[in-house]
C-alpha positions in Angstrom: 0.1 -0.4 0.2 1.5 3.4 -0.7 1.3 6.2 1.2 -1.8 8.6 0.5 -0.8 12.0 -0.9 -2.6 14.0 1.8 -1.5 17.3 -0.3 -3.0 16.5 -3.5 -6.3 15.2 -1.7 -6.5 19.0 0.3 -5.7 20.8 -3.3 -8.6 19.0 -4.7 -10.7 19.5 -1.7 -9.5 23.4 -2.2 -10.5 23.3 -5.8 -14.4 21.8 -4.8 -14.6 24.4 -2.4 -13.7 27.4 -4.7 -16.1 26.1 -7.3 -18.8 26.1 -4.7 -18.3 29.3 -3.8 -18.2 30.8 -7.2 -21.4 29.2 -7.9 -23.0 30.2 -4.3 -21.7 34.2 -5.5 -23.1 33.8 -9.1 -26.5 32.8 -7.5 -26.1 35.4 -5.1 -25.1 38.3 -7.6 -27.5 37.5 -10.4 -31.5 36.4 -10.2 -32.3 33.1 -11.7 -34.1 34.5 -14.8 -30.8 36.3 -15.9 -28.8 33.4 -15.3 -31.1 31.4 -17.7 -31.3 34.0 -20.3 -27.4 34.2 -20.4 -26.0 31.4 -22.0 -22.7 31.8 -21.3 -23.4 32.0 -17.1 -25.0 28.5 -17.8 -22.1 26.8 -19.6 -19.8 28.4 -16.7 -22.4 26.7 -14.0 -21.9 23.6 -15.8 -18.5 23.7 -16.0 -18.2 24.5 -12.4 -20.3 21.6 -11.3 -18.9 19.4 -13.7 -15.2 20.0 -12.4 -16.0 20.1 -8.9 -17.3 16.3 -9.1 -14.3 15.5 -11.3 -12.4 16.7 -8.3 -14.3 14.4 -6.1 -13.4 11.6 -8.6 -9.9 12.4 -8.6 -9.7 12.1 -4.7 -11.9 8.9 -4.9 -9.6 7.2 -7.2 -6.3 8.5 -5.4 -7.8 6.9 -2.6 -8.6 3.6 -3.6 -5.3 3.3 -5.6 -3.4 4.6 -2.6 -4.9 3.5 0.5 -6.8 0.7 -0.2 -4.1 -0.6 -3.1 -7.5 -1.1 -5.4 -7.6 0.1 -9.1 -11.0 0.7 -10.3 -12.4 0.6 -13.3 -14.4 3.5 -13.4 -15.3 6.1 -10.9 -18.3 4.3 -9.6 -16.6 1.4 -9.3 -14.1 3.4 -7.1 -17.2 4.6 -5.2 -18.2 0.9 -4.2 -14.6 0.2 -3.0 -15.0 3.2 -0.4 -18.7 1.5 0.3 -17.0 -1.8 0.5 -14.4 -0.8 3.1 -17.2 1.1 5.0 -15.8 4.5 4.2 -19.2 5.6 3.0 -22.8 4.4 3.7 -25.1 3.2 1.0 -27.1 6.7 1.2 -23.6 8.3 0.4 -22.8 5.6 -2.4 -26.4 6.5 -4.1 -26.0 10.4 -3.5 -22.5 10.3 -5.0 -23.2 8.2 -8.0 -26.0 10.4 -8.7 -23.6 13.3 -8.7 -21.1 11.2 -11.3 -23.8 10.5 -13.3 -24.7 14.1 -13.6 -21.1 14.8 -14.6 -21.2 12.3 -17.4 -24.4 13.7 -18.6 -22.5 17.0 -19.0 -19.1 15.7 -20.5 -20.6 12.8 -22.6 -24.1 14.4 -23.7 -26.0 11.2 -23.0 -28.8 13.3 -22.3 -29.4 17.2 -22.6 -29.0 18.9 -19.2 -31.6 21.5 -19.2 -30.6 25.1 -17.7 -33.5 24.9 -15.2 -31.9 21.6 -14.2 -28.6 23.1 -13.7 -30.0 25.9 -11.6 -32.1 23.5 -9.5 -29.0 21.3 -8.8 -26.6 24.8 -8.0 -29.6 25.9 -5.6 -30.0 23.0 -3.9 -27.5 20.2 -3.8 -23.9 22.1 -3.3 -24.1 21.3 0.3 -23.3 17.2 -1.2 -20.0 18.3 -1.8 -19.6 19.4 1.9 -20.7 16.3 3.1 -18.2 14.5 0.8 -15.4 16.6 1.9 -16.2 16.0 5.5 -16.2 12.3 4.9 -12.9 12.2 3.2 -11.4 14.9 5.9 -12.5 12.4 8.8 -11.3 9.3 7.5 -8.0 10.4 5.6 -7.0 14.0 6.3 -6.8 13.6 10.4 
């Protein structure tokens, strides 16, 4: 088992927090209608959500590889490794899997993600990133 690079994990956590704060600032400064009517704001919002989830995935891959000496085949497999080692529970497995699914829809265009859905997620689900960060800190950065 290789040692976990805590500095790398911490940098990814800081990136997630930056994206989250940028999203919160946008939602505070602009009305929903303004955001919906500006395709560039929607694209930026999508990008911030996407890259925050990608940072989560990077953390998950790093932990599964370095701490558990496992090579996941994809992000959901990596989540299952965390679940099997009791780092996350079933509810968290489902939640983080949905976040990865949202990211996949944006990146791969499996289906159109409406601007309204992007704003809904930004308005209602940013705390999911906090739950993830807290779990990682408790288990790996103490």
